[in-house]
C-alpha positions in Angstrom: 0.1 -55.2 -36.8 -2.6 -53.6 -39.0 -5.3 -54.3 -36.4 -3.1 -52.7 -33.7 -2.6 -49.6 -35.9 -6.4 -49.3 -36.5 -7.1 -49.7 -32.8 -4.6 -47.0 -31.9 -5.9 -44.7 -34.6 -9.4 -45.3 -33.3 -8.3 -44.4 -29.7 -6.6 -41.3 -31.0 -9.7 -40.2 -32.9 -11.9 -40.9 -29.9 -9.5 -39.0 -27.6 -9.4 -36.1 -30.1 -13.2 -36.1 -30.3 -13.6 -36.0 -26.5 -10.9 -33.4 -26.2 -12.4 -31.2 -28.9 -15.9 -31.7 -27.4 -14.5 -30.7 -24.0 -13.0 -27.6 -25.5 -16.2 -26.7 -27.2 -18.2 -27.2 -24.0 -15.6 -25.3 -22.1 -15.7 -22.5 -24.6 -19.4 -22.3 -24.4 -19.3 -22.3 -20.6 -16.7 -19.5 -20.6 -18.7 -17.5 -23.2 -21.7 -17.9 -20.9 -19.7 -16.6 -17.9 -18.3 -13.8 -19.9 -21.7 -12.9 -21.2 -22.9 -12.7 -17.6 -19.9 -10.6 -16.8 -20.6 -8.2 -19.7 -24.1 -7.9 -18.5 -22.9 -6.7 -15.1 -22.8 -9.9 -13.1 -20.1 -10.3 -10.5 -20.0 -14.1 -10.9 -16.4 -14.0 -12.1 -15.1 -11.6 -9.4 -12.6 -12.9 -6.9 -14.4 -12.7 -3.5 -11.4 -13.5 -1.3 -9.9 -16.5 0.4 -11.4 -15.4 3.8 -15.0 -16.1 3.2 -16.0 -15.7 6.8 -14.4 -13.0 8.9 -12.1 -14.1 11.7 -12.8 -11.0 13.7 -15.3 -8.0 13.7 -14.7 -6.0 10.5 -13.7 -2.4 11.4 -12.0 -1.5 8.1 -12.8 -2.4 4.6 -10.0 -0.7 2.7 -6.5 0.8 3.4 -4.9 4.0 2.2 -1.2 3.9 2.8 0.5 7.3 2.6 4.0 6.1 2.4 6.6 8.7 3.1 9.5 7.1 1.2 13.0 7.8 2.5 12.3 7.6 6.2 11.0 10.9 7.7 12.6 11.9 11.0 10.3 11.0 14.0 12.2 13.8 15.9 10.7 16.4 13.6 7.2 14.9 13.1 5.6 13.2 16.1 8.2 12.5 18.8 9.2 15.6 20.8 12.4 15.3 22.8 13.3 18.5 24.8 16.3 16.7 26.4 17.7 16.0 23.0 17.3 19.7 22.1 19.1 20.7 25.2 22.0 18.4 24.2 22.2 19.7 20.7 25.8 19.9 19.4 27.2 18.0 22.3 28.7 14.5 22.4 26.0 11.8 22.1 26.1 9.5 25.2 28.1 6.3 24.3 25.9 4.2 26.5 23.1 4.5 23.9 25.0 3.5 20.9 27.7 1.1 22.1 27.6 -2.2 20.1 24.6 -0.9 18.0 24.1 -1.1 14.2 24.3 2.3 12.6 24.2 3.0 8.8 26.6 5.6 7.6 27.5 6.9 11.1 29.2 3.6 12.1 32.5 4.5 13.7 32.0 8.3 13.4 32.1 10.9 16.2 28.5 11.1 17.3 27.0 14.4 18.3 23.4 15.0 19.4 21.1 16.9 17.0 18.0 18.4 18.6 14.8 19.1 16.6 15.0 22.4 14.6 11.2 22.9 15.0 8.8 23.2 17.9 6.0 20.9 19.0 2.5 21.7 20.3 -0.2 19.6 22.0 -3.4 19.5 20.0 -7.0 18.5 20.5 -8.6 16.5 23.3 -6.0 13.7 22.7 -3.2 16.0 23.5 -1.2 14.6 20.5 2.1 16.4 20.2 2.7 17.3 16.6 5.5 19.2 15.0 4.8 22.8 13.9 5.8 21.7 10.4 2.4 20.0 10.2 -0.3 22.5 11.1 -3.0 20.8 9.0 -2.3 17.4 10.5 -2.5 19.1 13.9 -6.0 20.2 12.9 -7.1 16.5 12.7 -5.2 15.5 15.8 -8.2 14.0 17.4 -8.5 11.5 14.5 -4.9 10.4 14.8 -3.5 7.3 16.5 0.2 8.1 16.7 2.5 5.2 17.4 5.9 6.5 18.6 7.4 3.1 19.4 7.8 1.5 16.0 10.9 -0.6 15.2 12.1 -2.4 12.1 14.8 -4.9 11.2 16.2 -3.3 8.1 18.5 -0.3 7.9 18.7 0.3 4.1 15.9 1.8 2.1 15.0 -1.0 -0.4 15.0 -3.8 2.1 13.3 -1.6 4.7 10.5 -0.8 2.2 10.3 -4.5 1.4 10.0 -5.4 5.1 7.3 -2.8 5.6 5.4 -4.0 2.6 5.8 -7.7 2.7 7.1 -8.6 6.2 10.3 -10.0 4.5 13.4 -8.9 2.6 13.3 -12.0 0.4 12.3 -11.2 -3.1 9.2 -13.0 -4.4 7.1 -12.4 -1.2 3.6 -10.8 -1.6 3.1 -7.2 -0.6 0.5 -6.5 2.1 -1.8 -5.0 -0.6 -1.6 -8.3 -2.5 -2.4 -10.2 0.7 -5.4 -8.0 1.3 -6.7 -8.5 -2.2 -6.1 -12.2 -1.9 -7.8 -12.4 1.5 -10.8 -10.1 0.9 -11.2 -9.7 -2.8 -12.3 -6.4 -4.4 -15.4 -4.4 -4.1 -15.3 -3.2 -7.6 -15.3 -4.8 -11.0 -14.4 -1.6 -12.9 -11.0 -0.8 -11.3 -8.1 -2.8 -10.0 -8.3 -3.8 -6.3 -4.8 -2.6 -5.5 -3.6 0.7 -7.0 -0.2 2.6 -6.5 0.5 6.2 -7.1 3.8 8.0 -6.8 5.0 11.6 -6.4 8.3 13.3 -5.5 9.5 16.3 -3.6 12.3 18.7 -4.3 15.0 16.7 -2.5 15.5 13.5 -0.5 14.1 11.4 -3.4 14.8 7.7 -2.8 14.0 5.3 -5.6 11.1 2.9 -5.2 11.2 -0.5 -6.9 8.1 -2.3 -8.3 8.7 -5.2 -6.0 7.1 -3.1 -3.2 3.7 -3.9 -4.7 4.5 -7.3 -6.1 2.1 -10.3 -5.7 5.1 -12.6 -5.1 4.1 -16.2 -5.1 0.4 -15.3 -5.2 -1.3 -15.1 -8.6 -0.3 -12.0 -10.6 -4.0 -10.7 -10.5 -3.3 -9.7 -6.9 -0.3 -7.4 -7.7 -0.6 -3.6 -7.4 -1.2 -1.6 -10.5 0.9 1.5 -10.9 -1.1 4.4 -12.2 0.6 7.4 -13.7 0.2 10.4 -11.5 0.5 12.8 -14.4 -1.0 12.6 -17.9 -3.0 9.4 -18.8 -3.4 7.3 -15.6 -2.9 4.1 -17.7 -1.1 3.9 -21.1 -2.9 2.8 -24.2 -6.3 3.0 -22.4 -8.2 4.2 -25.5 -9.1 2.1 -28.5 -6.6 2.2 -31.4 -7.4 4.7 -34.2 -10.0 3.3 -36.5 -11.1 0.5 -34.1 -14.6 0.9 -32.7 -15.5 -0.5 -29.3 -17.7 -3.2 -30.7 -14.9 -4.5 -32.8 -12.6 -4.4 -29.8 -15.2 -6.3 -27.9 -15.2 -9.0 -30.5 -11.4 -9.2 -30.3 -11.5 -9.5 -26.5 -14.2 -12.2 -26.7 -12.1 -14.3 -29.1 -9.0 -13.9 -27.0 -11.0 -15.0 -24.0 -12.3 -18.0 -25.9 -8.8 -19.1 -26.8 -7.6 -18.5 -23.3 -10.5 -20.7 -22.1 -9.4 -23.5 -24.4 -5.8 -23.3 -23.1 -7.1 -23.1 -19.5 -8.8 -26.5 -19.9 -5.7 -28.0 -21.3 -3.3 -26.7 -18.6 -3.7 -26.2 -14.9 -2.2 -22.7 -14.6 -3.8 -20.0 -12.5 -2.1 -17.4 -14.7 -4.4 -18.3 -17.5 -7.4 -17.4 -15.3 -5.6 -14.2 -14.4 -5.2 -13.3 -18.0 -8.9 -14.0 -18.7 -9.8 -11.7 -15.8 -7.3 -9.0 -16.7 -8.4 -8.8 -20.4 -11.9 -8.1 -19.1 -10.7 -5.6 -16.5 -8.6 -3.8 -19.2 -11.7 -3.4 -21.4 -13.8 -2.1 -18.5 -11.0 0.3 -17.5 -11.4 2.1 -20.8 -14.5 3.7 -19.4 -13.9 3.6 -15.6 -10.5 5.1 -15.5 -11.3 8.3 -17.5 -14.3 8.8 -15.2 -12.2 8.2 -12.1 -9.5 10.7 -13.1 -12.0 13.4 -14.4 -12.1 15.7 -11.4 -14.2 18.4 -13.1 -17.1 17.4 -10.8 -15.1 18.1 -7.7 -16.2 21.4 -6.1 -13.7 24.2 -5.9 -13.8 24.2 -2.1 -12.7 20.5 -2.2 -9.8 21.2 -4.5 -8.7 24.1 -2.3 -9.0 21.9 0.8 -6.5 19.4 -0.6 -4.3 22.2 -2.0 -4.8 20.9 -5.6 -3.6 23.5 -8.1 -4.3 21.4 -11.2 -5.9 17.9 -10.9 -3.7 15.3 -12.4 -0.5 17.4 -12.1 1.4 14.6 -10.4 1.4 16.2 -7.0 0.8 14.4 -3.7 -2.2 16.6 -3.2 -3.8 15.5 -6.5 -3.0 11.8 -5.7 -4.7 12.2 -2.3 -7.9 13.4 -3.9 -7.7 10.6 -6.4 -7.2 8.1 -3.5 -10.5 9.3 -2.0 -12.2 8.8 -5.3 -10.8 5.3 -5.5 -12.0 4.5 -2.0 -15.5 5.6 -2.9 -15.4 3.2 -5.9 -14.4 0.1 -3.9 -10.6 -0.1 -4.4 -9.3 -2.3 -1.6 -5.7 -1.0 -1.2 -4.3 2.3 -2.3 -0.7 3.3 -1.8 0.7 6.8 -2.3 4.5 7.0 -2.3 6.0 10.4 -1.8 9.7 10.4 -2.4 11.1 13.3 -0.4 12.4 12.1 3.0 16.0 10.9 2.7 17.6 13.7 4.6 21.3 12.8 5.2 22.0 16.4 4.7 20.0 19.7 4.4 17.3 18.4 6.8 16.0 21.8 7.7 15.1 22.8 4.2 14.3 19.3 3.2 11.9 18.6 6.0 10.1 21.9 5.5 9.7 21.3 1.8 8.5 17.7 2.2 6.1 18.6 5.0 4.6 21.4 2.9 4.1 18.8 0.1 2.1 16.4 2.2 0.7 18.1 5.3 -2.4 19.8 3.8 -3.4 17.0 1.5 -2.9 14.3 4.2 -5.2 16.1 6.6 -7.7 16.9 3.9 -8.0 13.3 2.9 -8.8 12.4 6.5 -11.4 15.2 6.8 -12.9 14.4 3.4 -13.3 10.7 4.2 -14.9 11.6 7.5 -17.4 14.0 6.1 -18.4 11.4 3.5 -18.9 8.7 6.0 -15.9 6.7 4.8 -13.4 7.2 7.5 -15.0 4.7 9.9 -14.2 1.8 7.6 -11.1 3.2 5.9 -7.8 2.6 7.6 -5.3 5.4 6.8 -1.6 4.8 7.5 1.0 7.6 7.3 4.7 6.9 7.7 7.9 5.7 6.3 10.1 2.6 6.3 12.3 3.7 9.3 13.2 6.8 11.4 16.3 9.0 11.7 19.1 9.1 14.2 19.0 11.6 17.1 22.7 12.0 16.2 23.5 14.5 13.5 25.1 13.5 10.1 26.5 16.8 8.8 23.4 18.9 8.3 21.0 15.9 8.4 20.3 12.6 10.1 21.2 8.9 9.3 18.9 5.9 8.9 17.5 4.5 12.2 15.7 1.3 13.0 15.3 1.3 16.8 12.6 4.0 16.9 10.3 5.7 14.5 6.7 7.0 14.3 3.7 6.3 12.2 0.2 7.9 12.3 -3.1 6.0 11.7 -6.6 7.2 11.4 -10.1 5.7 10.9 -10.7 2.0 10.4 -11.3 1.2 14.1 -8.1 2.7 15.6 -8.2 4.6 18.9 -7.1 8.3 18.7 -4.2 9.3 20.9 -0.5 8.4 21.4 0.7 4.9 21.8 4.2 3.8 23.0 7.2 5.9 23.9 10.9 6.2 23.2 13.7 7.0 25.6 14.5 10.7 26.5 16.7 11.1 23.4 14.4 9.3 20.9 17.0 6.6 20.2 15.1 3.5 21.2 11.5 2.5 21.6 11.1 1.5 25.3 7.4 1.2 26.1 4.8 -0.7 24.1 7.2 -1.5 21.4 5.6 -2.2 18.0 7.6 -4.2 15.5 6.5 -4.1 11.8 5.0 -7.6 12.1 2.8 -6.4 14.9 1.6 -3.5 12.8 0.7 -5.9 10.0 -1.1 -8.3 12.4 -3.1 -5.4 13.8 -4.0 -4.0 10.3 -5.3 -7.5 9.3 -7.2 -7.8 12.5 -9.0 -4.5 11.8 -9.9 -5.9 8.4 -11.4 -9.0 10.0 -8.5 -11.3 9.3 -6.5 -13.4 11.8 -3.0 -13.1 10.5 -2.2 -16.6 11.7 -5.1 -18.2 9.7 -4.6 -16.5 6.3 -1.8 -18.7 4.9 -0.7 -20.0 1.5 1.3 -23.1 1.0 4.6 -22.2 -0.8 7.7 -24.3 -1.0 6.3 -26.7 1.6 5.6 -23.9 4.2 2.4 -22.2 5.3 3.4 -18.6 4.4 1.8 -15.5 5.8 2.3 -11.8 5.8 3.7 -11.8 9.4 6.0 -14.8 8.9 6.4 -16.6 12.3 5.8 -13.5 14.3 3.2 -10.8 14.9 0.9 -9.9 17.7 -2.2 -7.7 17.5 -1.7 -4.4 19.3 -4.9 -4.2 21.2 -4.0 -0.9 22.8 -4.7 1.0 19.6 -8.0 -0.6 18.7 -11.1 1.4 19.5 
């Protein structure tokens, strides 16, 4: 019995020695890697799951100008003179019979024509609402898709579908998929950043699941920056703590996380190690990013920025350009101002005034800096609006809406059409999954080949659908 006890004790001591030795070696290895990282090495940076491009790379980053709330395609990019002639009259039952509507289900339907005019612009002849004179000025950069369709008729699920290709919670957003697939080109800033702003009306809430990493590691989730005040809370060192002391604290935390990482197989531990280091670097990189004193007066005026960092969409657009220059992979700007069930005339005018100048300025600014060619800009909402009136506004609509794209290998012009009343996309229909497949293709990714095993299935951004829309690729 005594012999057995001694043998067991010996085994435990030997196991403990080996384990502690492993931790020691692991700690030294981690320290070595961290030391390289502190010295400026990119050895620890995630370089993406797609090591070899599946297709020619036309875009390297995405700026998504998300018009949250669902802007009316009938007052932006889809001119319907027949609908205007029908204004105030009964909407033809042949269009809506048996169709899903939102709040208009069962109501008496009357046509509502556009309250604004449209004009053709540039060599492309893109028809753009007079509410967007600055966007009209970059008409020859725009690829306007008039034939979008989605599956979701309510805001939160429609946003989820536009962002993740699914309404099921826990699915990664497209920004997280991009970061997972391609990695990040910067070690100083997060690879996926989100900014928000709001208009005077039509403000639809936005949930954080829209930039969630879902079942991917949390290091791929979007990071919400404050649009006003400090971009990130608690960015500075605590009072009385110098940077060298904080560096020592970070190193010790990293060492302990490294010991835990060798004991457990958990990708979140590696995420924590990376994020502690990122947080330390952001203490210097974020203030530099958000300090716009170096921006010339003419650039601020071009964007319509009255006060940098004032929380406006214009200020966010300028910040997005600065992020693009510094290697951020995915930048999303949500402007909550487009949910116009009523008061659409004043609401659309106000929302368009909020975003028109800055959206166009971003495209022009990227182009003059040589960044537009490999930056894909997407402008649009989660769905469209009914050609039938809802009081003084329009209801949600899923069978037709418009988005505009620029740069990143897209072909300027207009793609797809809706019927004469703007009710349904009828030619070159583009479902949301097709939009995602095309965006990934422009970034050099085959949407069918970038998959992650989850709950026994090979999951992807486009689910079991999606086709590349070759007609919009330059």
